[in-house]
Biopython code that builds the backbone (N, CA, C, O; Angstrom):
import numpy as np
from Bio.PDB.StructureBuilder import StructureBuilder

atoms = [
    (1, "MET", "N", (79.429, 76.454, 50.971)),
    (1, "MET", "CA", (80.624, 76.040, 50.691)),
    (1, "MET", "C", (81.672, 75.753, 51.902)),
    (1, "MET", "O", (82.089, 76.200, 52.971)),
    (2, "THR", "N", (81.803, 74.637, 50.924)),
    (2, "THR", "CA", (82.900, 73.331, 51.379)),
    (2, "THR", "C", (84.188, 74.183, 51.487)),
    (2, "THR", "O", (84.556, 75.048, 50.693)),
    (3, "THR", "N", (84.924, 73.694, 52.843)),
    (3, "THR", "CA", (86.063, 74.458, 53.030)),
    (3, "THR", "C", (87.199, 73.508, 52.002)),
    (3, "THR", "O", (87.008, 72.417, 51.464)),
    (4, "TYR", "N", (88.175, 74.219, 51.988)),
    (4, "TYR", "CA", (89.383, 73.899, 50.598)),
    (4, "TYR", "C", (89.980, 72.293, 51.593)),
    (4, "TYR", "O", (90.032, 71.103, 51.283)),
    (5, "LEU", "N", (90.391, 73.176, 53.033)),
    (5, "LEU", "CA", (91.066, 71.475, 53.774)),
    (5, "LEU", "C", (90.253, 70.311, 53.776)),
    (5, "LEU", "O", (90.630, 69.146, 53.909)),
    (6, "ALA", "N", (89.115, 70.734, 53.618)),
    (6, "ALA", "CA", (87.714, 70.000, 54.055)),
    (6, "ALA", "C", (88.018, 68.903, 53.003)),
    (6, "ALA", "O", (88.189, 67.708, 53.244)),
    (7, "LYS", "N", (88.054, 69.487, 51.853)),
    (7, "LYS", "CA", (88.017, 69.300, 50.256)),
    (7, "LYS", "C", (89.001, 68.186, 50.373)),
    (7, "LYS", "O", (88.689, 67.002, 50.246)),
    (8, "ALA", "N", (90.354, 68.675, 50.652)),
    (8, "ALA", "CA", (91.799, 68.169, 50.416)),
    (8, "ALA", "C", (91.683, 66.975, 51.106)),
    (8, "ALA", "O", (92.463, 66.076, 50.792)),
    (9, "SER", "N", (90.689, 66.735, 52.176)),
    (9, "SER", "CA", (91.288, 65.521, 53.502)),
    (9, "SER", "C", (90.246, 64.415, 52.389)),
    (9, "SER", "O", (90.037, 63.378, 53.019)),
    (10, "MET", "N", (89.583, 64.358, 51.003)),
    (10, "MET", "CA", (89.111, 63.279, 50.562)),
    (10, "MET", "C", (90.147, 62.759, 49.306)),
    (10, "MET", "O", (91.153, 63.264, 48.809)),
    (11, "ASN", "N", (89.626, 61.881, 49.122)),
    (11, "ASN", "CA", (90.425, 61.413, 48.346)),
    (11, "ASN", "C", (90.933, 61.838, 47.206)),
    (11, "ASN", "O", (92.129, 61.654, 46.982)),
    (12, "LYS", "N", (89.763, 62.756, 45.890)),
    (12, "LYS", "CA", (90.173, 63.357, 45.040)),
    (12, "LYS", "C", (89.641, 64.588, 45.458)),
    (12, "LYS", "O", (88.586, 64.654, 46.090)),
    (13, "MET", "N", (90.297, 65.544, 45.148)),
    (13, "MET", "CA", (89.604, 66.912, 44.931)),
    (13, "MET", "C", (89.695, 67.596, 44.206)),
    (13, "MET", "O", (90.766, 68.201, 44.216)),
    (14, "LYS", "N", (88.988, 67.860, 43.438)),
    (14, "LYS", "CA", (88.066, 68.793, 42.339)),
    (14, "LYS", "C", (87.197, 69.921, 42.335)),
    (14, "LYS", "O", (85.994, 70.147, 42.202)),
    (15, "LEU", "N", (88.509, 70.691, 42.576)),
    (15, "LEU", "CA", (87.335, 72.419, 42.645)),
    (15, "LEU", "C", (86.272, 72.739, 41.842)),
    (15, "LEU", "O", (85.916, 72.032, 40.898)),
    (16, "SER", "N", (85.829, 73.605, 42.114)),
    (16, "SER", "CA", (84.297, 73.855, 40.641)),
    (16, "SER", "C", (85.019, 74.983, 40.072)),
    (16, "SER", "O", (86.200, 75.284, 40.242)),
    (17, "LYS", "N", (84.590, 75.262, 39.734)),
    (17, "LYS", "CA", (84.220, 76.814, 39.007)),
    (17, "LYS", "C", (84.159, 77.674, 40.066)),
    (17, "LYS", "O", (84.938, 78.619, 40.186)),
    (18, "SER", "N", (83.031, 77.340, 41.075)),
    (18, "SER", "CA", (82.265, 78.743, 41.596)),
    (18, "SER", "C", (83.320, 78.999, 43.066)),
    (18, "SER", "O", (83.427, 80.052, 43.695)),
    (19, "ASP", "N", (84.190, 77.358, 43.414)),
    (19, "ASP", "CA", (85.900, 77.611, 43.850)),
    (19, "ASP", "C", (86.570, 78.686, 43.516)),
    (19, "ASP", "O", (86.668, 79.674, 44.244)),
    (20, "VAL", "N", (86.916, 78.607, 42.748)),
    (20, "VAL", "CA", (88.154, 79.236, 42.132)),
    (20, "VAL", "C", (87.430, 80.816, 41.475)),
    (20, "VAL", "O", (88.053, 81.771, 41.011)),
    (21, "GLU", "N", (86.272, 80.694, 41.602)),
    (21, "GLU", "CA", (86.091, 82.777, 41.151)),
    (21, "GLU", "C", (86.071, 82.423, 42.874)),
    (21, "GLU", "O", (86.354, 83.492, 43.414)),
    (22, "HIS", "N", (85.926, 81.722, 43.579)),
    (22, "HIS", "CA", (86.012, 82.911, 45.207)),
    (22, "HIS", "C", (87.188, 82.906, 45.802)),
    (22, "HIS", "O", (87.491, 83.434, 46.872)),
    (23, "ILE", "N", (88.065, 82.086, 44.827)),
    (23, "ILE", "CA", (89.653, 82.399, 45.509)),
    (23, "ILE", "C", (90.086, 83.390, 44.412)),
    (23, "ILE", "O", (90.976, 84.130, 44.831)),
    (24, "ALA", "N", (89.748, 83.622, 43.195)),
    (24, "ALA", "CA", (90.050, 84.952, 42.618)),
    (24, "ALA", "C", (89.286, 86.240, 43.444)),
    (24, "ALA", "O", (89.933, 87.033, 44.128)),
    (25, "MET", "N", (88.440, 86.285, 43.342)),
    (25, "MET", "CA", (87.780, 87.680, 44.273)),
    (25, "MET", "C", (88.521, 87.494, 45.959)),
    (25, "MET", "O", (88.839, 88.500, 46.593)),
    (26, "LEU", "N", (88.658, 86.527, 46.348)),
    (26, "LEU", "CA", (90.119, 86.778, 47.924)),
    (26, "LEU", "C", (91.406, 87.492, 47.152)),
    (26, "LEU", "O", (92.031, 88.477, 47.544)),
    (27, "ALA", "N", (91.598, 86.809, 46.086)),
    (27, "ALA", "CA", (93.143, 87.181, 45.476)),
    (27, "ALA", "C", (92.997, 88.554, 44.719)),
    (27, "ALA", "O", (94.066, 89.155, 44.613)),
    (28, "ARG", "N", (92.084, 89.072, 44.262)),
    (28, "ARG", "CA", (91.438, 90.251, 43.485)),
    (28, "ARG", "C", (91.838, 90.135, 42.353)),
    (28, "ARG", "O", (92.386, 91.126, 41.871)),
    (29, "LEU", "N", (91.750, 89.236, 41.745)),
    (29, "LEU", "CA", (92.320, 88.738, 40.262)),
    (29, "LEU", "C", (90.734, 88.706, 39.289)),
    (29, "LEU", "O", (89.631, 88.766, 39.831)),
    (30, "ARG", "N", (90.911, 88.621, 38.059)),
    (30, "ARG", "CA", (89.582, 88.002, 37.425)),
    (30, "ARG", "C", (89.911, 87.346, 36.075)),
    (30, "ARG", "O", (90.968, 87.685, 35.544)),
    (31, "PHE", "N", (89.299, 86.644, 35.595)),
    (31, "PHE", "CA", (89.468, 85.548, 34.847)),
    (31, "PHE", "C", (88.168, 85.743, 34.092)),
    (31, "PHE", "O", (87.149, 86.371, 34.380)),
    (32, "THR", "N", (88.520, 84.996, 33.011)),
    (32, "THR", "CA", (87.673, 84.448, 31.773)),
    (32, "THR", "C", (87.168, 83.002, 32.206)),
    (32, "THR", "O", (87.775, 82.087, 32.763)),
    (33, "ASP", "N", (85.368, 83.141, 31.599)),
    (33, "ASP", "CA", (85.264, 81.401, 31.932)),
    (33, "ASP", "C", (85.991, 80.771, 31.197)),
    (33, "ASP", "O", (85.134, 80.096, 30.629)),
    (34, "GLU", "N", (86.998, 80.443, 30.730)),
    (34, "GLU", "CA", (88.264, 79.774, 30.086)),
    (34, "GLU", "C", (88.750, 79.893, 31.113)),
    (34, "GLU", "O", (88.132, 79.244, 31.956)),
    (35, "GLU", "N", (89.567, 80.404, 31.493)),
    (35, "GLU", "CA", (90.716, 80.927, 32.518)),
    (35, "GLU", "C", (90.048, 79.862, 34.119)),
    (35, "GLU", "O", (90.595, 79.079, 34.895)),
    (36, "LYS", "N", (88.511, 80.459, 33.963)),
    (36, "LYS", "CA", (88.340, 79.446, 35.479)),
    (36, "LYS", "C", (88.352, 77.742, 35.504)),
    (36, "LYS", "O", (88.701, 76.898, 36.329)),
    (37, "VAL", "N", (87.815, 77.717, 34.231)),
    (37, "VAL", "CA", (87.856, 75.878, 33.971)),
    (37, "VAL", "C", (89.160, 75.808, 34.328)),
    (37, "VAL", "O", (89.490, 75.227, 35.361)),
    (38, "LYS", "N", (90.056, 76.398, 33.504)),
    (38, "LYS", "CA", (91.272, 75.514, 33.170)),
    (38, "LYS", "C", (92.012, 75.798, 34.604)),
    (38, "LYS", "O", (92.150, 74.695, 35.133)),
    (39, "PHE", "N", (92.526, 76.787, 35.421)),
    (39, "PHE", "CA", (92.749, 76.827, 37.173)),
    (39, "PHE", "C", (92.059, 75.804, 38.020)),
    (39, "PHE", "O", (92.539, 75.091, 38.901)),
    (40, "ALA", "N", (90.058, 75.927, 37.286)),
    (40, "ALA", "CA", (89.944, 74.640, 38.500)),
    (40, "ALA", "C", (91.192, 73.688, 38.506)),
    (40, "ALA", "O", (91.913, 73.374, 39.453)),
    (41, "LYS", "N", (91.255, 73.263, 37.001)),
    (41, "LYS", "CA", (92.205, 71.586, 36.786)),
    (41, "LYS", "C", (92.516, 71.610, 37.650)),
    (41, "LYS", "O", (92.167, 70.894, 38.589)),
    (42, "GLN", "N", (93.780, 72.983, 37.620)),
    (42, "GLN", "CA", (95.024, 72.928, 37.551)),
    (42, "GLN", "C", (95.196, 72.614, 39.136)),
    (42, "GLN", "O", (95.960, 71.753, 39.571)),
    (43, "LEU", "N", (94.217, 73.598, 40.071)),
    (43, "LEU", "CA", (94.284, 73.717, 41.508)),
    (43, "LEU", "C", (93.966, 72.087, 41.883)),
    (43, "LEU", "O", (94.458, 71.249, 42.639)),
    (44, "SER", "N", (93.085, 72.130, 41.109)),
    (44, "SER", "CA", (92.615, 70.618, 41.580)),
    (44, "SER", "C", (93.571, 69.638, 41.532)),
    (44, "SER", "O", (93.360, 68.910, 42.502)),
    (45, "SER", "N", (94.909, 69.073, 40.646)),
    (45, "SER", "CA", (95.789, 68.548, 40.401)),
    (45, "SER", "C", (96.725, 69.327, 41.480)),
    (45, "SER", "O", (97.391, 68.478, 42.072)),
    (46, "ILE", "N", (96.930, 70.251, 41.809)),
    (46, "ILE", "CA", (98.343, 70.339, 42.482)),
    (46, "ILE", "C", (97.867, 69.795, 44.326)),
    (46, "ILE", "O", (98.617, 69.267, 45.147)),
    (47, "LEU", "N", (96.150, 70.232, 44.524)),
    (47, "LEU", "CA", (95.826, 69.857, 45.247)),
    (47, "LEU", "C", (95.570, 68.573, 45.918)),
    (47, "LEU", "O", (95.804, 68.263, 47.086)),
    (48, "ASP", "N", (94.906, 67.701, 44.716)),
    (48, "ASP", "CA", (95.633, 65.937, 44.752)),
    (48, "ASP", "C", (96.917, 65.640, 45.302)),
    (48, "ASP", "O", (97.182, 64.957, 46.291)),
    (49, "TYR", "N", (97.540, 66.143, 44.660)),
    (49, "TYR", "CA", (99.652, 66.253, 45.072)),
    (49, "TYR", "C", (99.203, 65.962, 46.599)),
    (49, "TYR", "O", (98.808, 64.949, 47.177)),
    (50, "VAL", "N", (99.438, 67.298, 46.996)),
    (50, "VAL", "CA", (99.570, 67.418, 48.093)),
    (50, "VAL", "C", (98.694, 66.096, 49.548)),
    (50, "VAL", "O", (99.018, 65.370, 50.488)),
    (51, "ASN", "N", (97.325, 66.621, 48.668)),
    (51, "ASN", "CA", (96.704, 65.101, 49.642)),
    (51, "ASN", "C", (97.673, 64.264, 49.470)),
    (51, "ASN", "O", (98.245, 64.011, 50.530)),
    (52, "LYS", "N", (98.139, 63.671, 48.461)),
    (52, "LYS", "CA", (99.190, 62.098, 48.924)),
    (52, "LYS", "C", (100.213, 62.468, 49.628)),
    (52, "LYS", "O", (100.370, 61.813, 50.658)),
    (53, "LEU", "N", (100.734, 63.041, 49.487)),
    (53, "LEU", "CA", (101.832, 63.845, 50.667)),
    (53, "LEU", "C", (101.403, 63.535, 52.182)),
    (53, "LEU", "O", (102.201, 63.070, 52.996)),
    (54, "GLN", "N", (99.668, 63.928, 52.574)),
    (54, "GLN", "CA", (99.444, 63.593, 53.599)),
    (54, "GLN", "C", (99.191, 61.458, 53.763)),
    (54, "GLN", "O", (98.695, 60.786, 54.668)),
    (55, "GLU", "N", (99.493, 61.264, 53.111)),
    (55, "GLU", "CA", (99.658, 59.691, 53.259)),
    (55, "GLU", "C", (101.165, 59.591, 54.062)),
    (55, "GLU", "O", (101.264, 59.261, 55.244)),
    (56, "VAL", "N", (102.317, 59.944, 53.178)),
    (56, "VAL", "CA", (103.410, 59.851, 53.844)),
    (56, "VAL", "C", (103.065, 59.967, 55.084)),
    (56, "VAL", "O", (102.378, 60.912, 55.469)),
    (57, "ASP", "N", (103.593, 58.810, 56.049)),
    (57, "ASP", "CA", (104.505, 58.575, 57.000)),
    (57, "ASP", "C", (105.831, 59.405, 57.856)),
    (57, "ASP", "O", (107.036, 59.169, 57.757)),
    (58, "THR", "N", (105.192, 60.358, 58.641)),
    (58, "THR", "CA", (106.184, 61.131, 58.814)),
    (58, "THR", "C", (106.246, 61.087, 60.338)),
    (58, "THR", "O", (106.547, 62.189, 60.795)),
    (59, "THR", "N", (106.013, 59.965, 61.438)),
    (59, "THR", "CA", (106.106, 60.279, 62.724)),
    (59, "THR", "C", (107.659, 60.202, 62.967)),
    (59, "THR", "O", (108.193, 61.006, 63.731)),
    (60, "LYS", "N", (108.036, 59.695, 62.625)),
    (60, "LYS", "CA", (109.811, 59.074, 62.853)),
    (60, "LYS", "C", (110.616, 59.973, 62.401)),
    (60, "LYS", "O", (111.768, 60.098, 62.818)),
    (61, "ALA", "N", (109.956, 60.891, 61.256)),
    (61, "ALA", "CA", (111.361, 62.128, 61.387)),
    (61, "ALA", "C", (111.434, 63.181, 62.020)),
    (61, "ALA", "O", (110.511, 63.839, 62.500)),
    (62, "GLU", "N", (112.600, 63.385, 62.044)),
    (62, "GLU", "CA", (113.096, 64.355, 62.713)),
    (62, "GLU", "C", (113.007, 66.026, 62.284)),
    (62, "GLU", "O", (113.623, 66.565, 61.364)),
    (63, "GLU", "N", (111.897, 66.765, 63.392)),
    (63, "GLU", "CA", (111.215, 68.359, 62.839)),
    (63, "GLU", "C", (113.071, 68.806, 62.192)),
    (63, "GLU", "O", (114.192, 68.335, 62.380)),
    (64, "ILE", "N", (112.630, 69.668, 61.589)),
    (64, "ILE", "CA", (113.850, 70.699, 61.109)),
    (64, "ILE", "C", (113.243, 72.207, 60.572)),
    (64, "ILE", "O", (112.096, 72.512, 60.246)),
    (65, "ALA", "N", (114.670, 73.133, 60.625)),
    (65, "ALA", "CA", (113.823, 74.344, 60.443)),
    (65, "ALA", "C", (114.160, 74.587, 58.829)),
    (65, "ALA", "O", (113.596, 75.005, 57.818)),
    (66, "GLN", "N", (115.716, 73.939, 59.334)),
    (66, "GLN", "CA", (115.954, 74.534, 57.210)),
    (66, "GLN", "C", (117.354, 72.997, 57.196)),
    (66, "GLN", "O", (117.717, 72.458, 58.242)),
    (67, "ILE", "N", (117.775, 72.681, 56.097)),
    (67, "ILE", "CA", (118.766, 72.059, 55.908)),
    (67, "ILE", "C", (119.740, 72.305, 55.388)),
    (67, "ILE", "O", (120.539, 71.384, 55.220)),
    (68, "THR", "N", (120.045, 73.548, 54.958)),
    (68, "THR", "CA", (121.460, 73.795, 54.379)),
    (68, "THR", "C", (122.563, 74.094, 55.292)),
    (68, "THR", "O", (123.614, 74.222, 54.665)),
    (69, "GLY", "N", (122.678, 74.235, 56.427)),
    (69, "GLY", "CA", (123.239, 74.061, 57.740)),
    (69, "GLY", "C", (123.717, 75.465, 57.621)),
    (69, "GLY", "O", (124.692, 75.717, 58.329)),
    (70, "LEU", "N", (123.132, 76.697, 56.695)),
    (70, "LEU", "CA", (123.908, 78.244, 56.318)),
    (70, "LEU", "C", (123.108, 79.281, 57.734)),
    (70, "LEU", "O", (121.948, 79.227, 58.143)),
    (71, "GLN", "N", (123.944, 79.922, 58.072)),
    (71, "GLN", "CA", (123.167, 81.125, 59.227)),
    (71, "GLN", "C", (123.510, 82.206, 58.592)),
    (71, "GLN", "O", (124.208, 82.438, 57.605)),
    (72, "ASN", "N", (122.573, 83.168, 59.722)),
    (72, "ASN", "CA", (122.828, 84.244, 58.819)),
    (72, "ASN", "C", (123.722, 85.311, 59.607)),
    (72, "ASN", "O", (123.656, 85.754, 60.754)),
    (73, "VAL", "N", (124.473, 85.516, 58.669)),
    (73, "VAL", "CA", (125.534, 86.923, 58.825)),
    (73, "VAL", "C", (125.486, 88.160, 59.544)),
    (73, "VAL", "O", (125.983, 89.153, 59.013)),
    (74, "TYR", "N", (124.942, 88.245, 60.716)),
    (74, "TYR", "CA", (124.987, 90.142, 61.104)),
    (74, "TYR", "C", (126.391, 90.611, 60.442)),
    (74, "TYR", "O", (127.298, 89.987, 59.892)),
    (75, "ARG", "N", (126.141, 92.214, 60.785)),
    (75, "ARG", "CA", (127.054, 93.206, 61.446)),
    (75, "ARG", "C", (126.867, 94.155, 61.576)),
    (75, "ARG", "O", (125.867, 94.757, 61.185)),
    (76, "GLU", "N", (127.634, 94.514, 62.077)),
    (76, "GLU", "CA", (126.962, 95.998, 63.456)),
    (76, "GLU", "C", (127.715, 97.068, 61.985)),
    (76, "GLU", "O", (128.637, 97.150, 61.173)),
    (77, "ASP", "N", (126.238, 97.808, 62.583)),
    (77, "ASP", "CA", (125.713, 99.140, 61.154)),
    (77, "ASP", "C", (126.887, 100.236, 61.485)),
    (77, "ASP", "O", (126.824, 100.659, 62.639)),
    (78, "LYS", "N", (127.654, 100.623, 60.905)),
    (78, "LYS", "CA", (128.525, 101.890, 61.207)),
    (78, "LYS", "C", (128.641, 103.000, 60.151)),
    (78, "LYS", "O", (128.914, 103.045, 58.952)),
    (79, "VAL", "N", (128.236, 104.091, 61.353)),
    (79, "VAL", "CA", (127.905, 105.431, 60.371)),
    (79, "VAL", "C", (129.159, 106.305, 60.446)),
    (79, "VAL", "O", (129.793, 106.725, 61.413)),
    (80, "GLU", "N", (129.396, 106.516, 58.512)),
    (80, "GLU", "CA", (130.711, 106.997, 58.182)),
    (80, "GLU", "C", (130.303, 108.215, 57.298)),
    (80, "GLU", "O", (129.474, 108.365, 56.400)),
    (81, "GLU", "N", (131.081, 108.907, 57.820)),
    (81, "GLU", "CA", (130.226, 110.638, 57.766)),
    (81, "GLU", "C", (131.174, 110.271, 55.979)),
    (81, "GLU", "O", (131.902, 109.306, 55.747)),
    (82, "CYS", "N", (130.775, 111.504, 54.933)),
    (82, "CYS", "CA", (131.381, 111.680, 54.331)),
    (82, "CYS", "C", (131.394, 113.453, 54.022)),
    (82, "CYS", "O", (130.491, 114.253, 54.267)),
    (83, "GLY", "N", (132.605, 113.688, 53.468)),
    (83, "GLY", "CA", (133.067, 114.643, 52.988)),
    (83, "GLY", "C", (132.193, 115.874, 52.831)),
    (83, "GLY", "O", (131.205, 115.941, 52.100)),
    (84, "GLU", "N", (132.714, 116.920, 53.668)),
    (84, "GLU", "CA", (131.852, 118.159, 52.802)),
    (84, "GLU", "C", (131.241, 118.530, 51.255)),
    (84, "GLU", "O", (130.088, 118.779, 50.903)),
    (85, "LYS", "N", (132.359, 118.466, 50.577)),
    (85, "LYS", "CA", (131.854, 118.243, 49.302)),
    (85, "LYS", "C", (131.099, 117.389, 48.673)),
    (85, "LYS", "O", (130.522, 117.993, 47.769)),
    (86, "VAL", "N", (130.951, 116.819, 48.685)),
    (86, "VAL", "CA", (130.453, 115.044, 48.988)),
    (86, "VAL", "C", (128.543, 115.619, 49.161)),
    (86, "VAL", "O", (127.696, 115.584, 48.268)),
    (87, "ARG", "N", (128.379, 116.062, 50.495)),
    (87, "ARG", "CA", (127.719, 116.202, 51.091)),
    (87, "ARG", "C", (126.509, 117.467, 50.631)),
    (87, "ARG", "O", (125.292, 117.522, 50.808)),
    (88, "ALA", "N", (127.635, 118.547, 49.875)),
    (88, "ALA", "CA", (126.894, 119.798, 49.535)),
    (88, "ALA", "C", (126.613, 119.016, 47.962)),
    (88, "ALA", "O", (125.465, 118.851, 47.551)),
    (89, "GLY", "N", (127.273, 118.776, 47.536)),
    (89, "GLY", "CA", (127.089, 117.764, 45.701)),
    (89, "GLY", "C", (125.824, 117.416, 46.059)),
    (89, "GLY", "O", (124.962, 118.135, 45.555)),
    (90, "LEU", "N", (125.285, 116.200, 47.045)),
    (90, "LEU", "CA", (124.039, 115.817, 47.095)),
    (90, "LEU", "C", (122.823, 116.779, 47.521)),
    (90, "LEU", "O", (121.759, 117.078, 46.979)),
    (91, "LEU", "N", (123.284, 117.040, 48.413)),
    (91, "LEU", "CA", (122.140, 118.111, 48.891)),
    (91, "LEU", "C", (121.789, 119.227, 47.349)),
    (91, "LEU", "O", (120.663, 119.645, 47.082)),
    (92, "ASP", "N", (122.680, 119.438, 46.760)),
    (92, "ASP", "CA", (122.493, 120.377, 45.245)),
    (92, "ASP", "C", (121.342, 119.781, 44.386)),
    (92, "ASP", "O", (120.559, 120.161, 43.516)),
    (93, "ASN", "N", (121.520, 119.113, 44.795)),
    (93, "ASN", "CA", (120.675, 117.544, 43.688)),
    (93, "ASN", "C", (119.402, 117.368, 44.213)),
    (93, "ASN", "O", (118.537, 117.288, 43.341)),
    (94, "VAL", "N", (119.067, 117.295, 45.188)),
    (94, "VAL", "CA", (117.462, 116.738, 45.491)),
    (94, "VAL", "C", (116.849, 117.683, 45.391)),
    (94, "VAL", "O", (117.225, 118.796, 45.760)),
    (95, "PRO", "N", (115.383, 117.322, 44.674)),
    (95, "PRO", "CA", (114.347, 118.334, 44.686)),
    (95, "PRO", "C", (113.757, 118.991, 45.880)),
    (95, "PRO", "O", (113.469, 120.183, 45.991)),
    (96, "GLU", "N", (113.643, 118.202, 46.612)),
    (96, "GLU", "CA", (113.537, 119.105, 48.003)),
    (96, "GLU", "C", (113.793, 118.784, 49.343)),
    (96, "GLU", "O", (113.753, 117.620, 49.741)),
    (97, "ARG", "N", (114.061, 119.767, 50.087)),
    (97, "ARG", "CA", (114.961, 120.018, 50.918)),
    (97, "ARG", "C", (115.086, 120.914, 52.297)),
    (97, "ARG", "O", (115.214, 122.114, 52.055)),
    (98, "GLU", "N", (115.075, 120.571, 53.685)),
    (98, "GLU", "CA", (114.745, 121.353, 54.405)),
    (98, "GLU", "C", (116.590, 121.756, 55.415)),
    (98, "GLU", "O", (117.376, 120.872, 55.754)),
    (99, "GLU", "N", (116.676, 122.401, 55.517)),
    (99, "GLU", "CA", (117.948, 122.681, 55.825)),
    (99, "GLU", "C", (119.472, 121.454, 55.129)),
    (99, "GLU", "O", (119.805, 121.422, 53.945)),
    (100, "ASP", "N", (120.125, 120.601, 56.255)),
    (100, "ASP", "CA", (120.459, 119.718, 55.248)),
    (100, "ASP", "C", (119.828, 118.543, 55.730)),
    (100, "ASP", "O", (120.528, 117.754, 56.365)),
    (101, "LEU", "N", (118.424, 118.241, 55.510)),
    (101, "LEU", "CA", (117.709, 117.291, 55.132)),
    (101, "LEU", "C", (117.140, 117.372, 54.046)),
    (101, "LEU", "O", (116.841, 118.404, 53.448)),
    (102, "ILE", "N", (116.846, 115.603, 53.533)),
    (102, "ILE", "CA", (115.814, 115.920, 52.321)),
    (102, "ILE", "C", (114.976, 114.970, 51.911)),
    (102, "ILE", "O", (115.043, 113.757, 51.711)),
    (103, "LYS", "N", (113.597, 116.399, 51.779)),
    (103, "LYS", "CA", (112.842, 115.482, 51.883)),
    (103, "LYS", "C", (112.485, 115.056, 50.889)),
    (103, "LYS", "O", (112.930, 115.327, 49.774)),
    (104, "THR", "N", (111.328, 114.073, 51.260)),
    (104, "THR", "CA", (110.759, 112.887, 50.832)),
    (104, "THR", "C", (108.897, 113.085, 50.838)),
    (104, "THR", "O", (108.267, 113.785, 51.630)),
    (105, "ARG", "N", (108.212, 112.079, 49.496)),
    (105, "ARG", "CA", (107.192, 111.978, 49.908)),
    (105, "ARG", "C", (107.240, 110.671, 51.169)),
    (105, "ARG", "O", (107.998, 109.739, 51.441)),
    (106, "SER", "N", (105.892, 111.269, 51.741)),
    (106, "SER", "CA", (105.209, 110.268, 52.720)),
    (106, "SER", "C", (105.593, 108.930, 52.293)),
    (106, "SER", "O", (105.927, 108.535, 51.176)),
    (107, "VAL", "N", (105.497, 108.397, 53.239)),
    (107, "VAL", "CA", (105.597, 106.618, 52.861)),
    (107, "VAL", "C", (103.905, 106.348, 53.651)),
    (107, "VAL", "O", (103.071, 105.569, 53.190)),
    (108, "PHE", "N", (103.788, 106.850, 54.391)),
    (108, "PHE", "CA", (102.135, 106.781, 55.352)),
    (108, "PHE", "C", (101.101, 108.105, 54.950)),
    (108, "PHE", "O", (101.342, 109.312, 54.947)),
    (109, "ASN", "N", (100.279, 107.606, 54.728)),
    (109, "ASN", "CA", (98.875, 108.733, 54.695)),
    (109, "ASN", "C", (99.051, 109.114, 55.932)),
    (109, "ASN", "O", (98.293, 109.943, 56.437)),
]
sb = StructureBuilder()
sb.init_structure("model")
sb.init_model(0)
sb.init_chain("A")
sb.init_seg("    ")
for serial, (resi, resn, name, xyz) in enumerate(atoms, 1):
    if name == "N":
        sb.init_residue(resn, " ", resi, " ")
    sb.init_atom(name, np.array(xyz, "f"), 0.0, 1.0, " ", f" {name:<3s}", serial, name[0])
structure = sb.get_structure()
């Protein structure tokens, strides 16, 4: 099977039904035959557009990571104690606890 990048370097991109089936298998998706034909056309159109972008001369374009000028704002984490009454109310309403700790289901097996 020809790789998608190799196909994209050609003038017109034309994905086959088997290409869509392969992509669907990788993404663990199931499509009807009609959807496969539809998506083959749509994905081919998208790749044709991306191929047009490859023709743009970007040799004089400055490299940038983002254009908004925004920066992340960080704050220091602070531990704030709650009152004993609030703490007791919280612990009284949890389904399972061990002493002063709330027990939860394991995230990792």
